[in-house]
Each structure stands twice: as structure tokens, then as C-alpha cells.
VMD Tcl script that builds the backbone (N, CA, C; Angstrom):
set m [mol new atoms 327]
animate dup $m
set s [atomselect $m all]
$s set {name element resname resid chain x y z} {
  {N N MET 1 A 11.147 21.915 -29.911}
  {CA C MET 1 A 11.714 20.878 -29.075}
  {C C MET 1 A 10.614 20.323 -28.160}
  {N N THR 2 A 10.512 19.035 -28.084}
  {CA C THR 2 A 9.471 18.431 -27.269}
  {C C THR 2 A 10.001 18.128 -25.873}
  {N N GLN 3 A 9.090 18.210 -24.933}
  {CA C GLN 3 A 9.427 17.898 -23.548}
  {C C GLN 3 A 9.460 16.377 -23.394}
  {N N PRO 4 A 10.381 15.868 -22.579}
  {CA C PRO 4 A 10.373 14.427 -22.317}
  {C C PRO 4 A 9.070 14.038 -21.606}
  {N N THR 5 A 8.583 12.866 -21.938}
  {CA C THR 5 A 7.355 12.373 -21.328}
  {C C THR 5 A 7.620 12.059 -19.861}
  {N N LYS 6 A 6.704 12.509 -19.016}
  {CA C LYS 6 A 6.840 12.245 -17.588}
  {C C LYS 6 A 6.413 10.818 -17.278}
  {N N SER 7 A 7.111 10.230 -16.340}
  {CA C SER 7 A 6.750 8.884 -15.907}
  {C C SER 7 A 5.490 8.947 -15.053}
  {N N ARG 8 A 4.877 7.802 -14.882}
  {CA C ARG 8 A 3.693 7.718 -14.008}
  {C C ARG 8 A 4.062 8.198 -12.601}
  {N N ARG 9 A 5.234 7.797 -12.142}
  {CA C ARG 9 A 5.679 8.219 -10.816}
  {C C ARG 9 A 5.787 9.736 -10.735}
  {N N GLN 10 A 6.393 10.354 -11.734}
  {CA C GLN 10 A 6.531 11.819 -11.730}
  {C C GLN 10 A 5.166 12.495 -11.720}
  {N N LYS 11 A 4.252 11.991 -12.511}
  {CA C LYS 11 A 2.905 12.561 -12.554}
  {C C LYS 11 A 2.217 12.438 -11.188}
  {N N LEU 12 A 2.354 11.276 -10.559}
  {CA C LEU 12 A 1.749 11.077 -9.241}
  {C C LEU 12 A 2.382 11.991 -8.199}
  {N N GLU 13 A 3.694 12.136 -8.260}
  {CA C GLU 13 A 4.372 13.026 -7.308}
  {C C GLU 13 A 3.915 14.462 -7.477}
  {N N GLU 14 A 3.751 14.890 -8.703}
  {CA C GLU 14 A 3.266 16.252 -8.956}
  {C C GLU 14 A 1.833 16.419 -8.470}
  {N N PHE 15 A 1.004 15.436 -8.750}
  {CA C PHE 15 A -0.385 15.501 -8.302}
  {C C PHE 15 A -0.449 15.550 -6.778}
  {N N LEU 16 A 0.360 14.724 -6.120}
  {CA C LEU 16 A 0.373 14.708 -4.652}
  {C C LEU 16 A 0.879 16.012 -4.068}
  {N N ALA 17 A 1.814 16.647 -4.748}
  {CA C ALA 17 A 2.298 17.941 -4.264}
  {C C ALA 17 A 1.150 18.952 -4.238}
  {N N ALA 18 A 0.263 18.858 -5.214}
  {CA C ALA 18 A -0.883 19.776 -5.278}
  {C C ALA 18 A -2.060 19.299 -4.431}
  {N N HIS 19 A -2.166 17.991 -4.205}
  {CA C HIS 19 A -3.280 17.386 -3.455}
  {C C HIS 19 A -2.724 16.378 -2.441}
  {N N PRO 20 A -2.066 16.851 -1.399}
  {CA C PRO 20 A -1.345 15.949 -0.495}
  {C C PRO 20 A -2.209 14.951 0.270}
  {N N ASN 21 A -3.513 15.160 0.346}
  {CA C ASN 21 A -4.366 14.240 1.090}
  {C C ASN 21 A -5.166 13.306 0.199}
  {N N ASP 22 A -4.832 13.233 -1.077}
  {CA C ASP 22 A -5.552 12.364 -1.996}
  {C C ASP 22 A -5.110 10.915 -1.774}
  {N N ALA 23 A -6.011 10.117 -1.235}
  {CA C ALA 23 A -5.677 8.737 -0.873}
  {C C ALA 23 A -5.309 7.896 -2.095}
  {N N PHE 24 A -6.052 8.032 -3.182}
  {CA C PHE 24 A -5.773 7.209 -4.349}
  {C C PHE 24 A -4.414 7.540 -4.954}
  {N N ALA 25 A -4.053 8.814 -4.950}
  {CA C ALA 25 A -2.735 9.204 -5.471}
  {C C ALA 25 A -1.624 8.690 -4.556}
  {N N GLN 26 A -1.836 8.740 -3.251}
  {CA C GLN 26 A -0.848 8.193 -2.319}
  {C C GLN 26 A -0.672 6.697 -2.556}
  {N N TYR 27 A -1.780 6.011 -2.730}
  {CA C TYR 27 A -1.761 4.577 -2.996}
  {C C TYR 27 A -1.053 4.294 -4.322}
  {N N GLY 28 A -1.409 5.040 -5.348}
  {CA C GLY 28 A -0.795 4.848 -6.659}
  {C C GLY 28 A 0.707 5.043 -6.624}
  {N N LEU 29 A 1.154 6.056 -5.879}
  {CA C LEU 29 A 2.589 6.293 -5.766}
  {C C LEU 29 A 3.272 5.134 -5.044}
  {N N ALA 30 A 2.647 4.624 -4.010}
  {CA C ALA 30 A 3.227 3.471 -3.300}
  {C C ALA 30 A 3.375 2.281 -4.239}
  {N N ILE 31 A 2.381 2.041 -5.069}
  {CA C ILE 31 A 2.428 0.928 -6.024}
  {C C ILE 31 A 3.542 1.156 -7.050}
  {N N GLU 32 A 3.680 2.376 -7.538}
  {CA C GLU 32 A 4.745 2.683 -8.502}
  {C C GLU 32 A 6.122 2.491 -7.879}
  {N N LEU 33 A 6.282 2.930 -6.645}
  {CA C LEU 33 A 7.565 2.757 -5.956}
  {C C LEU 33 A 7.878 1.276 -5.762}
  {N N ALA 34 A 6.849 0.489 -5.465}
  {CA C ALA 34 A 7.045 -0.957 -5.307}
  {C C ALA 34 A 7.499 -1.579 -6.624}
  {N N LYS 35 A 6.928 -1.128 -7.733}
  {CA C LYS 35 A 7.330 -1.642 -9.045}
  {C C LYS 35 A 8.796 -1.337 -9.332}
  {N N GLU 36 A 9.279 -0.233 -8.786}
  {CA C GLU 36 A 10.677 0.169 -8.976}
  {C C GLU 36 A 11.617 -0.521 -7.991}
  {N N ASP 37 A 11.073 -1.353 -7.111}
  {CA C ASP 37 A 11.853 -2.015 -6.058}
  {C C ASP 37 A 12.545 -1.023 -5.139}
  {N N ASN 38 A 11.906 0.106 -4.936}
  {CA C ASN 38 A 12.420 1.133 -4.035}
  {C C ASN 38 A 11.804 0.847 -2.659}
  {N N HIS 39 A 12.418 -0.079 -1.942}
  {CA C HIS 39 A 11.817 -0.605 -0.715}
  {C C HIS 39 A 11.568 0.463 0.339}
  {N N ALA 40 A 12.566 1.256 0.653}
  {CA C ALA 40 A 12.406 2.260 1.711}
  {C C ALA 40 A 11.324 3.270 1.345}
  {N N ALA 41 A 11.329 3.733 0.104}
  {CA C ALA 41 A 10.333 4.715 -0.314}
  {C C ALA 41 A 8.937 4.102 -0.340}
  {N N THR 42 A 8.841 2.838 -0.760}
  {CA C THR 42 A 7.539 2.156 -0.789}
  {C C THR 42 A 6.977 2.042 0.619}
  {N N ILE 43 A 7.800 1.601 1.540}
  {CA C ILE 43 A 7.353 1.465 2.935}
  {C C ILE 43 A 6.925 2.813 3.484}
  {N N GLY 44 A 7.714 3.832 3.232}
  {CA C GLY 44 A 7.366 5.172 3.699}
  {C C GLY 44 A 6.061 5.666 3.113}
  {N N GLN 45 A 5.842 5.404 1.831}
  {CA C GLN 45 A 4.617 5.865 1.185}
  {C C GLN 45 A 3.395 5.125 1.699}
  {N N PHE 46 A 3.510 3.801 1.880}
  {CA C PHE 46 A 2.377 3.067 2.447}
  {C C PHE 46 A 2.092 3.530 3.872}
  {N N ARG 47 A 3.128 3.779 4.651}
  {CA C ARG 47 A 2.904 4.272 6.020}
  {C C ARG 47 A 2.227 5.634 6.006}
  {N N ALA 48 A 2.640 6.494 5.088}
  {CA C ALA 48 A 2.002 7.813 4.971}
  {C C ALA 48 A 0.531 7.657 4.590}
  {N N LEU 49 A 0.260 6.773 3.634}
  {CA C LEU 49 A -1.120 6.532 3.210}
  {C C LEU 49 A -1.978 6.065 4.374}
  {N N LEU 50 A -1.516 5.036 5.085}
  {CA C LEU 50 A -2.324 4.466 6.160}
  {C C LEU 50 A -2.366 5.367 7.387}
  {N N GLY 51 A -1.361 6.214 7.555}
  {CA C GLY 51 A -1.393 7.186 8.642}
  {C C GLY 51 A -2.420 8.279 8.395}
  {N N THR 52 A -2.551 8.671 7.143}
  {CA C THR 52 A -3.494 9.726 6.762}
  {C C THR 52 A -4.896 9.168 6.533}
  {N N HIS 53 A -4.959 7.951 6.010}
  {CA C HIS 53 A -6.241 7.325 5.661}
  {C C HIS 53 A -6.291 5.914 6.255}
  {N N PRO 54 A -6.487 5.819 7.563}
  {CA C PRO 54 A -6.409 4.514 8.228}
  {C C PRO 54 A -7.484 3.518 7.813}
  {N N ASP 55 A -8.524 3.962 7.113}
  {CA C ASP 55 A -9.566 3.048 6.661}
  {C C ASP 55 A -9.394 2.633 5.204}
  {N N TYR 56 A -8.256 2.956 4.589}
  {CA C TYR 56 A -8.005 2.609 3.189}
  {C C TYR 56 A -7.576 1.141 3.131}
  {N N VAL 57 A -8.555 0.269 3.116}
  {CA C VAL 57 A -8.351 -1.164 3.286}
  {C C VAL 57 A -7.411 -1.749 2.231}
  {N N THR 58 A -7.539 -1.319 0.999}
  {CA C THR 58 A -6.677 -1.840 -0.062}
  {C C THR 58 A -5.204 -1.585 0.240}
  {N N GLY 59 A -4.929 -0.489 0.921}
  {CA C GLY 59 A -3.548 -0.180 1.286}
  {C C GLY 59 A -2.937 -1.245 2.178}
  {N N TYR 60 A -3.714 -1.756 3.108}
  {CA C TYR 60 A -3.208 -2.809 3.996}
  {C C TYR 60 A -2.881 -4.076 3.198}
  {N N PHE 61 A -3.781 -4.428 2.289}
  {CA C PHE 61 A -3.568 -5.632 1.492}
  {C C PHE 61 A -2.301 -5.505 0.649}
  {N N GLN 62 A -2.174 -4.416 -0.090}
  {CA C GLN 62 A -1.017 -4.245 -0.968}
  {C C GLN 62 A 0.278 -4.060 -0.177}
  {N N PHE 63 A 0.213 -3.338 0.927}
  {CA C PHE 63 A 1.405 -3.148 1.765}
  {C C PHE 63 A 1.855 -4.488 2.338}
  {N N GLY 64 A 0.913 -5.269 2.834}
  {CA C GLY 64 A 1.247 -6.587 3.359}
  {C C GLY 64 A 1.837 -7.491 2.289}
  {N N GLN 65 A 1.264 -7.455 1.096}
  {CA C GLN 65 A 1.787 -8.260 -0.011}
  {C C GLN 65 A 3.210 -7.824 -0.366}
  {N N PHE 66 A 3.441 -6.520 -0.387}
  {CA C PHE 66 A 4.777 -6.004 -0.683}
  {C C PHE 66 A 5.777 -6.474 0.369}
  {N N LEU 67 A 5.414 -6.332 1.637}
  {CA C LEU 67 A 6.317 -6.740 2.713}
  {C C LEU 67 A 6.634 -8.239 2.621}
  {N N ALA 68 A 5.643 -9.024 2.289}
  {CA C ALA 68 A 5.873 -10.465 2.129}
  {C C ALA 68 A 6.840 -10.725 0.978}
  {N N ARG 69 A 6.677 -10.019 -0.133}
  {CA C ARG 69 A 7.560 -10.215 -1.291}
  {C C ARG 69 A 9.011 -9.898 -0.978}
  {N N ILE 70 A 9.237 -8.910 -0.099}
  {CA C ILE 70 A 10.624 -8.546 0.204}
  {C C ILE 70 A 11.164 -9.308 1.417}
  {N N GLY 71 A 10.387 -10.263 1.901}
  {CA C GLY 71 A 10.863 -11.125 2.976}
  {C C GLY 71 A 10.645 -10.611 4.380}
  {N N SER 72 A 9.844 -9.575 4.531}
  {CA C SER 72 A 9.536 -9.031 5.865}
  {C C SER 72 A 8.238 -9.657 6.366}
  {N N THR 73 A 8.309 -10.948 6.640}
  {CA C THR 73 A 7.111 -11.714 6.967}
  {C C THR 73 A 6.428 -11.232 8.237}
  {N N ALA 74 A 7.195 -10.943 9.271}
  {CA C ALA 74 A 6.584 -10.491 10.532}
  {C C ALA 74 A 5.862 -9.165 10.329}
  {N N ALA 75 A 6.479 -8.258 9.590}
  {CA C ALA 75 A 5.848 -6.958 9.319}
  {C C ALA 75 A 4.612 -7.153 8.445}
  {N N ALA 76 A 4.696 -8.056 7.471}
  {CA C ALA 76 A 3.545 -8.338 6.612}
  {C C ALA 76 A 2.388 -8.880 7.443}
  {N N ARG 77 A 2.706 -9.782 8.356}
  {CA C ARG 77 A 1.671 -10.368 9.222}
  {C C ARG 77 A 0.962 -9.276 10.032}
  {N N LYS 78 A 1.719 -8.336 10.563}
  {CA C LYS 78 A 1.137 -7.247 11.360}
  {C C LYS 78 A 0.241 -6.365 10.500}
  {N N VAL 79 A 0.728 -5.968 9.325}
  {CA C VAL 79 A -0.051 -5.095 8.444}
  {C C VAL 79 A -1.336 -5.788 7.994}
  {N N LEU 80 A -1.222 -7.054 7.612}
  {CA C LEU 80 A -2.405 -7.787 7.169}
  {C C LEU 80 A -3.404 -7.983 8.305}
  {N N THR 81 A -2.916 -8.262 9.494}
  {CA C THR 81 A -3.800 -8.403 10.660}
  {C C THR 81 A -4.528 -7.089 10.932}
  {N N ASP 82 A -3.797 -5.979 10.854}
  {CA C ASP 82 A -4.433 -4.664 11.020}
  {C C ASP 82 A -5.480 -4.437 9.935}
  {N N GLY 83 A -5.170 -4.849 8.716}
  {CA C GLY 83 A -6.106 -4.686 7.605}
  {C C GLY 83 A -7.384 -5.481 7.799}
  {N N ILE 84 A -7.262 -6.668 8.331}
  {CA C ILE 84 A -8.446 -7.489 8.619}
  {C C ILE 84 A -9.335 -6.768 9.622}
  {N N ALA 85 A -8.729 -6.202 10.651}
  {CA C ALA 85 A -9.494 -5.471 11.665}
  {C C ALA 85 A -10.208 -4.268 11.048}
  {N N VAL 86 A -9.507 -3.542 10.189}
  {CA C VAL 86 A -10.110 -2.362 9.549}
  {C C VAL 86 A -11.241 -2.798 8.616}
  {N N ALA 87 A -11.002 -3.826 7.817}
  {CA C ALA 87 A -12.035 -4.306 6.908}
  {C C ALA 87 A -13.272 -4.783 7.677}
  {N N SER 88 A -13.049 -5.451 8.793}
  {CA C SER 88 A -14.177 -5.898 9.620}
  {C C SER 88 A -14.937 -4.713 10.187}
  {N N ARG 89 A -14.191 -3.735 10.695}
  {CA C ARG 89 A -14.822 -2.555 11.293}
  {C C ARG 89 A -15.607 -1.743 10.273}
  {N N THR 90 A -15.098 -1.678 9.030}
  {CA C THR 90 A -15.762 -0.871 8.002}
  {C C THR 90 A -16.795 -1.670 7.213}
  {N N GLY 91 A -16.939 -2.954 7.516}
  {CA C GLY 91 A -17.950 -3.772 6.869}
  {C C GLY 91 A -17.585 -4.255 5.475}
  {N N ASP 92 A -16.302 -4.299 5.175}
  {CA C ASP 92 A -15.847 -4.744 3.851}
  {C C ASP 92 A -15.475 -6.227 3.932}
  {N N ALA 93 A -16.482 -7.087 3.814}
  {CA C ALA 93 A -16.276 -8.522 3.963}
  {C C ALA 93 A -15.395 -9.094 2.857}
  {N N HIS 94 A -15.542 -8.602 1.660}
  {CA C HIS 94 A -14.718 -9.101 0.548}
  {C C HIS 94 A -13.239 -8.839 0.824}
  {N N ALA 95 A -12.916 -7.607 1.201}
  {CA C ALA 95 A -11.522 -7.257 1.507}
  {C C ALA 95 A -11.024 -8.058 2.707}
  {N N ARG 96 A -11.861 -8.210 3.717}
  {CA C ARG 96 A -11.473 -8.995 4.897}
  {C C ARG 96 A -11.088 -10.406 4.494}
  {N N ASP 97 A -11.895 -11.017 3.634}
  {CA C ASP 97 A -11.614 -12.382 3.201}
  {C C ASP 97 A -10.337 -12.448 2.355}
  {N N GLU 98 A -10.152 -11.475 1.486}
  {CA C GLU 98 A -8.957 -11.451 0.638}
  {C C GLU 98 A -7.692 -11.254 1.479}
  {N N ILE 99 A -7.760 -10.347 2.445}
  {CA C ILE 99 A -6.606 -10.105 3.315}
  {C C ILE 99 A -6.354 -11.324 4.201}
  {N N SER 100 A -7.413 -11.955 4.673}
  {CA C SER 100 A -7.267 -13.170 5.486}
  {C C SER 100 A -6.576 -14.269 4.703}
  {N N ALA 101 A -6.905 -14.408 3.415}
  {CA C ALA 101 A -6.268 -15.418 2.575}
  {C C ALA 101 A -4.781 -15.103 2.400}
  {N N ALA 102 A -4.463 -13.826 2.234}
  {CA C ALA 102 A -3.055 -13.431 2.096}
  {C C ALA 102 A -2.299 -13.729 3.388}
  {N N LEU 103 A -2.931 -13.465 4.523}
  {CA C LEU 103 A -2.305 -13.744 5.806}
  {C C LEU 103 A -2.071 -15.250 5.979}
  {N N ALA 104 A -3.048 -16.038 5.606}
  {CA C ALA 104 A -2.921 -17.496 5.731}
  {C C ALA 104 A -1.827 -18.052 4.815}
  {N N ALA 105 A -1.563 -17.380 3.719}
  {CA C ALA 105 A -0.558 -17.843 2.759}
  {C C ALA 105 A 0.873 -17.514 3.173}
  {N N LEU 106 A 1.028 -16.677 4.206}
  {CA C LEU 106 A 2.393 -16.336 4.649}
  {C C LEU 106 A 3.058 -17.559 5.253}
  {N N PRO 107 A 4.368 -17.674 5.057}
  {CA C PRO 107 A 5.077 -18.794 5.681}
  {C C PRO 107 A 5.043 -18.662 7.210}
  {N N ALA 108 A 5.036 -19.784 7.876}
  {CA C ALA 108 A 5.055 -19.779 9.348}
  {C C ALA 108 A 6.366 -19.168 9.821}
  {N N SER 109 A 6.269 -18.440 10.912}
  {CA C SER 109 A 7.503 -17.809 11.429}
  {C C SER 109 A 8.067 -18.588 12.582}
}
mol reanalyze $m
mol bondsrecalc $m
mol representation Tube
mol addrep $m
């Protein structure tokens, strides 16, 4: 009898259980949760990622994009603004510019 194939989400959850501080796995899980439209879990996972790894610039960009997609424009604006500051502080000009473009594309509030 064969075992059912584990989903990407299940694999990431198992990996995170064994390596709870792995930033890429935390990020990957947040992206998988977003694909599932699991809004509360996605928000929680991105917050956990950025709380543990505050310099993970890509997390700010993707979290802000997710918040914008679900209509949380004010929250997206805050996350993206924070991401710009982190990207500037860490010297990641490419990410800063990309996050700035995402921020500029948000609808006016």
C-alpha cells in the first residue's frame, strides 16, 4: 500500500516543525497559505516570519502584495512602507525600488 503524497504545505509544516527558525521555510509556508486563500493563517505566518527575521525583505513585499489582494490597503501600505525602510537599511536597492513600485500602485485611501 502506498502512502498518499504529501502536499507542499504539509512538507513545509513538517520541515518547520524540525527547523522553526528557517526563514525560507517560513516564507514558503506563507506563500502556500496565500495560494489556499487562507487569509488568517497567511497573515499569521507572514507576521511570524517578519517577527523572527525582520530583515527578510522579500517577506515585506509578498505580505504587502497579499494584503492588497485581499483589500487590506491600509495594512498593505504599512507593510510595504516598513519593507522600504528595511531594504534601504540593508542596502537592497532593487528590493527597495520594487517595494516602492508596489506601494505606488496601491489605490489612494
